[in-house]
N, C-alpha and C positions, 0 to 999 in steps of 0.2 A: 514731099521731097522726092526728086527723081534723080537717079544716077545718070550723069553725063558720060558718054562714051566717046573715045577717040579711035583712030585707026590702030590696028594691031601693030605691035612693036616687036622687033626681032629677038631681043634678049633682056635679061635682068639688068645687065650693064647699061644697055641703051635706056631702059626705064629710069634707072638711077641718075642718068646724065641729063634728064629733062630739067630745065631751069624753072624758077619760081613762076615765070610768065607762061609756062607750058603746063601747069598743073593748078587745079582748084579743088576746093573741098567737094568730096563725092565724085571726083573725076576718075573714071575707070579705064584701064587699058588691058587688052589681051596680050600676054607675053608668049610669042609663038614657040620659043625654045623649050618652055616648060608646060605649054598648053594650060595656062592658068590665068585667071583674072586677078588684077590688083586694083584696089580703090585707094585714092589719096585721102587721108584723114588729117586735116590741118591742125587739129588739136592734140594729136597723138605725140607722146614722148616715149613710147615703148622702145625697149632695147632691140636694136636691129640684129637679125640672125642670117640675113641674105636668103631667107626662104619665106617664112610667114610674115616677117617684118623687114622692110627695106628702108634704109636711110638714103635720101638723095645725096648726090655727090657734093652739093653745096652745104651740107651739114646744118640744116636749120635747127634751132632749139626746139621747135615744135613742127610736126608734119612728118608723116611716115606713109609709105605705101604698104597697105595691108592686103594679104592674100585672101581672096573671098571665094574661090572655087575653081572648078575645072573649066575647060574650054567650052564656050558657048552656053554656060550654065548647065552642061550635061553631067553625066555620071551614071553608072549602072548600079552602084551599091546603095543600100538603104541605111539611113541613120537608125540608131537604136537609142530611144530616149532613156538613157541611164543617168540618173541624178535625182533632182528634187523639183517638184512642182512648188512654185512660190507665188507671192502676191495673191493669197487665197482668201483674204478677209471678207470680200464681198461675193464670194462664190460658194456653191454647195460643196459638200464633202467630196474630196477626191479631185476637185477642179481647182484651177488657178489661172491667172492671167499671164504667167511667165514660167519659164523652166530654166534650171541651172544644170548644165552638164558637168559630170565629174571628171571627164577627160575629153580631149579634142576628138572630133569626128568629122567625117565628110561623107556626103551621099545625098540620097533623095529623101524628102519628107512628103507625106500626103496630107493635104489640107481638106478635111471633110466638113461640109456645112450641114449641121443637123436640121431637121424639120422644125425644131423648136425656135431656131433663130433665123431661118431662111427668109421669112417675110419681113424681117426687120432690117435686112441688108439691101440697099437699093441696087438696081441693075447698073453696073459700071465696070469698065475694063480694069479699073484700079480700086475695086471695092475692098480688097483685102491686101494688107501690107505685112510682110515678114521682115523682122529686123533682128540683128544681133547687137549685143550691148557689151561695152567694156566695163560697166559697173551695173549694179542691180538696177533694173528698170525703174524709172521714176517719172513723175508728171512734168518735170522740167525738160525731159528728153535729153538729159546730159549723158553722154556716152553711147547714144543710139547710133547705129549704122544701118541704114536702109539696105536690104538685100534684094527683095523682089516684090512684085505686086501681081495679084491674080484677080480675075473677075469674081462676081458674086457666087459662081458655081464652085469655086475652089479649084484644086488640081495638085500637081506635083511641082516641087521646087528643089533645086540642088543648093545645099548650104555646106559651108566648111567652118566649123567652130575651132577655136584654139584657146590656149591659156589666157590670151588677151581678151577674148570675147566669148565667155562661156555661157552667157544668158541669151535666150531667144524669146521674142513675143510675136504673137499674131494679132493684129488689130484689124478692125473693119469699120467701114462707114455705117453709121447708124441712121436709119431713116428718120428717127425722131429729131436728129440734129442736122438733117440734110441741108437746111437753108441757113445754118449758122455761117458766119464769115469764115472762109477758108474750107468749109465742109470737112471738118477734121475726122480722123479715124479714132474710134474708141477702143479701149481695152476690152477683150472678150474672155469670158470664163471658158476654159478649154480642158479637155482631158488629153494628156500626152501619154501615148502608149505604143510600144513597138516603134514603128516609124510614122505613126499617124497622129495628127493633131485634129481633134474633133471640136468644132466651134459649137457652143451650147447656148450662151446667154450673154447679154451686155450687163 
């Protein structure tokens, strides 16, 4: 899943004025007046607040613009993983495949690929995917919102969580499944600490 991006738009009012033919699921626009990215979620029914959640002017029953971060994916502050590690059943003690934040945060996270899993992740520019979720992460991918992708080396990513999307996952391509149709990303057992997500095992 890849976020589609359009030209920067002048204001929140201009973004809300886009018609149904000018927006699609996972379509993102940079709003210059607030230096923030918004992504369109066609399934969202969240209550609009004209900041984190925007209702288009044509008032669709489903479909909202969701704020996903600062200008250009940048930001100088670091996230602090305050909350709970979840989806732990197939992981070792202290690890999990997802994290639930106790309060909204925005800033940088560091994705570190441990030597224990490095050889299992193929070389690819989109080897690692970071997603936020509007409900507890699940295998049906319901409520998942793609945020960013990284190479097999990991790196830093700007994210902005909110009350609507308090869950995060980091998934990676698994060399054991590399030739499966669609070459899917698998859940990864991670340690979430400070502003760092350490990938350990599939």
